[in-house]
C-alpha positions in Angstrom: 136.0 220.8 137.1 132.8 221.5 138.8 131.6 224.9 139.7 131.3 225.9 143.5 127.4 225.7 143.0 127.7 222.1 142.1 130.2 221.4 145.0 127.9 223.1 147.5 124.7 221.2 146.5 127.0 217.8 146.4 128.1 218.7 149.9 124.7 219.4 151.4 123.1 216.6 149.6 125.5 214.0 151.5 124.9 216.2 154.7 121.2 215.3 154.4 121.6 211.9 153.6 124.5 211.0 156.6 122.8 213.2 159.3 120.8 211.0 161.9 122.6 208.1 160.7 122.3 206.2 163.9 118.4 207.0 164.3 117.8 205.7 160.7 119.9 202.2 161.6 118.0 201.9 164.7 114.6 202.5 163.0 115.7 199.9 160.2 116.6 197.3 162.8 114.2 197.9 165.9 111.3 199.1 163.8 109.1 202.3 164.5 106.1 200.2 165.9 105.4 200.6 169.6 105.7 197.5 171.9 102.8 195.7 173.4 104.0 197.3 176.8 103.7 200.8 175.9 100.5 200.4 173.9 98.5 198.5 176.4 100.0 199.5 179.7 101.1 196.1 180.8 
């Protein structure tokens, strides 16, 4: 059986990985480069 510390550390690790899931997915699909419209004010 895992110790309390191991459990806690695992929970924190998973929380960190899953937090911001939508933002991470969006940056994977859309990318983080600004559009030409934003960069050059067209």
